[in-house]
C-alpha positions in Angstrom: 11.0 -25.5 -2.2 9.6 -27.4 0.9 10.4 -30.7 2.4 8.8 -33.6 2.3 8.0 -33.2 6.0 7.0 -29.7 5.8 4.4 -30.4 2.9 3.3 -33.5 4.6 2.4 -31.4 7.7 0.5 -29.0 5.5 -1.6 -31.7 4.0 -1.7 -33.6 7.2 -0.4 -36.8 5.9 1.1 -38.9 8.5 2.7 -41.8 6.5 6.4 -42.5 5.9 8.2 -40.6 3.3 8.4 -43.7 0.7 4.9 -44.3 1.2 4.3 -40.5 0.6 6.4 -40.9 -2.6 4.3 -43.6 -3.7 1.1 -42.1 -3.0 2.3 -39.2 -5.2 2.8 -41.7 -7.9 -0.7 -43.1 -7.4 -2.3 -39.8 -7.4 -0.1 -39.1 -11.2 -1.3 -42.8 -12.3 -5.1 -41.6 -11.5 -4.4 -38.6 -13.3 -5.0 -36.0 -10.2 -1.9 -34.4 -10.3 0.8 -34.0 -12.8 4.5 -34.8 -11.8 6.7 -33.0 -14.2 10.8 -33.0 -14.2 12.3 -31.2 -11.3 9.2 -31.5 -9.2 10.5 -34.1 -6.8 14.1 -34.6 -5.5 14.4 -37.8 -3.7 17.9 -37.3 -2.8 17.1 -34.4 -1.0 13.5 -34.9 -0.2 12.3 -31.5 -1.5 9.4 -30.6 -3.5 9.6 -27.6 -5.9 7.3 -24.7 -5.2 5.4 -25.3 -8.3 4.4 -28.7 -7.3 3.5 -27.9 -3.4 1.1 -25.5 -4.9 -0.5 -27.9 -7.0 -0.5 -30.5 -4.4 -2.1 -28.1 -2.0 -5.0 -27.4 -4.6 -5.5 -30.9 -4.4 -6.1 -31.0 -1.0 -7.9 -27.9 -0.7 -5.3 -26.1 1.0 -4.5 -22.4 1.1 -1.1 -21.6 1.0 0.4 -18.0 1.2 3.4 -16.5 -0.9 5.9 -18.4 0.9 3.9 -21.7 0.7 3.0 -21.6 4.3 -0.7 -22.4 5.4 -2.6 -19.1 4.7 -5.1 -18.2 7.4 -8.3 -16.4 6.6 -8.5 -12.9 7.7 -11.1 -12.7 10.5 -14.3 -10.6 9.8 -14.6 -7.2 11.7 
């Protein structure tokens, strides 16, 4: 689980939590992303791991196994 704050930082989204939720609904309405039951917990302001991965994919952000920003290995 990631908090709204953590995920917004990873995708560089600088608006309020309320606008973030509205934006996610717009993405769903435009069929850009699917929001399933349990993906978003408004009370605790958290997102499921699966949803974080899907949202990162929409933004072209690579996450590691712990859902943190993945940094590419430097070529030697």
